[in-house]
C-alpha positions in Angstrom: -21.3 15.4 -23.0 -18.3 17.4 -23.6 -17.6 18.1 -27.2 -14.5 16.5 -28.7 -13.8 19.6 -30.8 -10.7 19.6 -28.9 -9.2 17.0 -30.8 -8.2 18.9 -34.0 -6.4 21.2 -31.7 -4.6 18.3 -30.0 -4.3 16.4 -33.3 -2.1 19.4 -34.4 0.1 19.4 -30.8 0.7 15.7 -31.3 1.5 15.8 -34.9 4.0 18.9 -34.2 5.6 16.6 -31.6 5.9 14.1 -34.1 7.6 16.3 -36.8 9.9 17.5 -33.9 10.8 14.2 -33.4 11.5 13.4 -36.8 13.5 16.6 -37.3 15.9 15.5 -34.6 15.9 12.0 -35.7 15.6 12.0 -39.9 16.1 8.1 -39.9 12.5 7.4 -38.5 10.2 9.6 -40.6 7.5 7.3 -40.8 7.3 7.2 -37.1 5.9 10.7 -37.4 3.0 9.6 -39.9 2.2 6.5 -37.5 1.7 8.8 -34.4 -0.8 11.3 -36.5 -2.8 8.1 -37.8 -2.4 6.7 -34.1 -4.2 9.9 -32.8 -6.7 10.2 -35.8 -8.0 6.6 -35.6 -8.1 6.1 -31.5 -8.7 9.4 -30.0 -12.7 8.9 -29.8 -12.4 5.3 -28.4 -10.0 6.7 -25.6 -11.9 9.7 -25.0 -15.0 7.7 -24.4 -13.0 5.1 -22.2 -11.5 7.6 -19.8 -15.1 9.2 -19.6 -16.5 5.8 -18.9 -13.6 5.2 -16.2 -14.7 8.6 -14.3 -12.5 11.2 -15.6 -14.7 14.3 -15.2 -15.9 16.5 -18.2 -13.3 19.4 -17.5 -10.2 17.3 -17.7 -11.2 14.8 -20.4 -9.5 16.5 -23.5 -6.6 16.6 -21.2 -6.6 13.1 -20.0 -6.7 12.0 -23.5 -4.0 14.2 -24.6 -1.8 12.7 -22.1 -2.5 9.2 -23.3 -1.1 10.1 -26.7 2.0 11.9 -25.3 2.7 9.0 -23.5 2.4 6.9 -26.6 4.7 9.3 -28.7 7.5 9.3 -25.9 6.8 5.8 -25.8 6.6 4.4 -29.5 9.4 2.3 -29.7 7.4 0.2 -27.3 4.1 0.1 -29.4 4.2 -3.2 -31.4 2.6 -3.2 -34.6 -1.0 -4.4 -34.2 -1.4 -4.0 -30.5 -1.6 -0.2 -30.4 -5.2 -0.4 -29.0 -4.1 -2.4 -26.1 -1.0 -0.2 -25.4 -3.3 2.9 -25.6 -5.9 1.2 -23.2 -3.3 0.2 -20.7 -1.8 4.0 -20.7 -5.6 5.3 -20.4 -5.9 2.9 -17.4 -3.0 4.6 -15.6 -4.0 8.1 -16.7 -7.9 7.4 -15.4 -6.5 6.2 -12.2 -4.2 9.1 -11.6 -7.3 11.4 -12.6 -9.3 9.6 -9.8 -6.8 10.5 -7.2 -6.8 14.1 -8.1 -10.6 14.0 -8.0 -11.1 12.5 -4.9 -8.7 14.8 -3.2 -10.4 17.9 -4.8 -14.0 17.1 -4.2 -16.4 14.4 -3.0 -18.5 12.3 -5.6 -22.3 13.3 -6.0 -24.7 11.5 -3.8 -26.8 9.0 -5.6 -30.1 10.5 -4.5 -28.9 13.9 -6.4 -29.0 12.2 -9.7 -32.5 13.1 -10.7 -31.6 16.6 -10.1 -28.7 16.6 -11.7 -30.3 15.0 -14.7 -33.2 17.4 -15.0 -31.2 20.8 -15.1 -31.8 23.0 -18.1 -34.7 22.3 -20.8 -33.9 19.8 -23.5 -36.2 17.8 -25.8 -37.8 14.7 -24.3 -35.6 12.1 -26.2 -32.2 14.1 -25.7 -33.4 14.4 -21.7 -33.9 10.5 -21.4 -30.6 9.8 -23.1 -28.9 12.4 -20.9 -30.3 10.9 -17.7 -29.6 7.2 -18.4 -25.9 8.6 -19.3 -25.7 10.4 -16.0 -27.4 7.6 -14.1 -24.9 5.1 -15.6 -21.9 7.3 -14.6 -23.2 7.5 -11.3 -23.4 3.8 -10.8 -20.1 3.4 -12.2 -18.4 5.9 -9.8 -20.1 3.8 -6.9 -17.8 0.8 -7.9 -14.5 0.3 -6.6 -11.9 1.3 -9.1 -10.3 -2.5 -9.7 -13.9 -3.5 -10.3 -15.1 -0.5 -12.4 -12.1 -1.2 -14.9 -12.8 -4.7 -15.7 -16.7 -4.1 -16.0 -16.2 -1.1 -18.4 -13.5 -2.9 -20.6 -15.8 -6.0 -20.6 -19.6 -4.7 -20.9 -18.7 -1.4 -22.3 -16.0 -1.4 -24.5 -16.6 -5.2 -25.6 -13.2 -6.6 -24.7 -12.6 -10.2 -23.5 -11.4 -11.3 -20.4 -8.1 -12.7 -21.6 -7.4 -9.1 -23.4 -8.4 -7.3 -19.9 -6.2 -9.5 -18.2 -3.2 -8.9 -20.5 -3.7 -4.9 -20.4 -3.8 -5.1 -16.9 -1.0 -7.9 -16.5 -3.3 -10.2 -14.4 -3.9 -13.7 -14.5 -7.2 -14.7 -16.3 -8.6 -16.0 -13.3 -8.0 -13.0 -11.4 -9.7 -10.9 -14.2 -12.7 -12.9 -14.7 -13.2 -13.0 -10.7 -13.4 -9.0 -10.8 -15.7 -9.1 -13.7 -18.1 -11.6 -12.0 -17.7 -9.3 -8.6 -18.3 -6.0 -10.6 -21.2 -7.4 -12.3 -22.8 -8.3 -8.8 -21.8 -4.4 -7.4 -22.9 -2.9 -10.5 -26.8 -5.1 -9.9 -26.7 -4.0 -6.4 -26.2 -0.5 -7.2 -28.3 -0.1 -9.9 -31.3 -1.5 -7.6 -30.4 1.1 -5.1 -30.6 3.8 -7.7 -33.8 2.5 -9.1 -35.4 2.2 -5.4 -34.3 6.0 -5.0 -35.6 7.3 -8.3 -39.1 5.1 -7.3 -39.3 6.9 -3.9 -39.0 10.3 -5.5 -41.4 9.9 -8.1 -43.9 8.8 -5.6 -43.1 11.9 -3.2 -43.9 13.9 -6.4 -47.3 12.8 -6.8 
């Protein structure tokens, strides 16, 4: 997993933006503190969400920073108590933009290549198992259509309720529920194919 060490540097950048904004508008000094607190509180969860939505490791820190730059520019739109939902909505759009760039740049890895990817480099057994599981999850999520991946990640991995997902995506609750059902079915089918591929490769190694 990519380190989040860049967050401290990014936090300073965001704080500088907030300071510059307050200098230009002395009547809103509290907003600068709010932006800094927003970054400190939510950076980790937004970074994780973007990763689960398919943003590649090399772009994760920049994409996360972009979410908070948008929040800084639109701070007047962020309602008290709804900061997390606002950031999730922005993160979905940023992830969608990154996905388009990634599709244009290079094809996704084939599912059959997952074990080889997971076996690169020596590591302790526990770390290897965890890394394999994480990379397999990433590959299964990558195989889901974007609209299904989003609801699956938000519900199954981020723990949001269907009504919250519907609100973030500006969808009817029924539509969000339908996408979640289809996402679960697709995820299950893809996971079965992955397990079959792994089993076949394991038998060949023997």
